[in-house]
C-alpha positions in Angstrom: 0.2 0.1 -0.1 0.9 3.2 -0.9 2.3 5.5 1.7 0.3 9.2 2.0 1.6 12.5 2.3 0.8 14.0 5.7 1.4 17.6 5.7 3.7 18.7 8.5 5.2 21.9 10.3 8.7 21.3 8.6 7.0 21.6 5.2 4.6 24.4 6.2 7.8 26.5 7.7 9.9 25.4 4.0 6.6 26.6 1.8 6.3 30.0 4.2 10.3 30.6 3.5 10.3 30.0 -0.7 6.7 32.2 -0.7 8.7 35.2 1.0 10.9 35.1 -2.2 8.6 35.1 -4.3 5.5 36.9 -2.8 6.2 38.3 0.7 3.1 39.9 1.2 1.4 36.0 0.9 4.0 34.0 2.8 1.6 32.9 5.7 0.7 29.5 7.2 -2.7 29.4 5.5 -1.3 30.2 2.0 1.7 27.4 3.1 -1.0 25.1 3.6 -3.0 26.0 0.3 0.0 26.0 -1.9 1.2 22.1 -0.3 -2.6 20.9 -0.9 -2.4 22.4 -4.3 0.7 20.8 -5.3 -1.3 17.2 -3.8 -4.3 17.6 -5.8 -2.1 18.9 -8.9 0.3 15.7 -8.6 -2.7 13.4 -8.0 -4.8 14.7 -10.8 -1.6 14.5 -13.0 -1.9 11.0 -12.3 -4.9 10.5 -14.0 -4.7 12.8 -16.6 -0.9 12.7 -18.0 0.3 9.8 -16.4 3.3 9.5 -18.9 4.7 13.4 -17.9 4.6 12.3 -14.0 6.3 9.2 -14.8 9.0 11.4 -16.6 9.0 13.4 -13.5 10.0 10.9 -11.9 12.3 9.3 -14.1 14.4 12.7 -14.3 14.5 12.7 -10.4 16.0 9.5 -10.3 18.8 10.4 -12.9 19.8 13.3 -10.7 19.7 11.4 -7.1 22.5 8.7 -9.3 24.9 11.3 -9.9 
């Protein structure tokens, strides 16, 4: 069975740090949570609508990690 992602404070803090660099006015915990939820939903949707792209992203990640 696949492990499901559970949002945590560390991830929220990382997204807030990212938002501070690209959109400081919206660098809030609420926006970080919304961003993570949207990202998760987008990947889920991609797995249904464009699994080839999701596989390409994963294969690229594996290549980068092996170098």
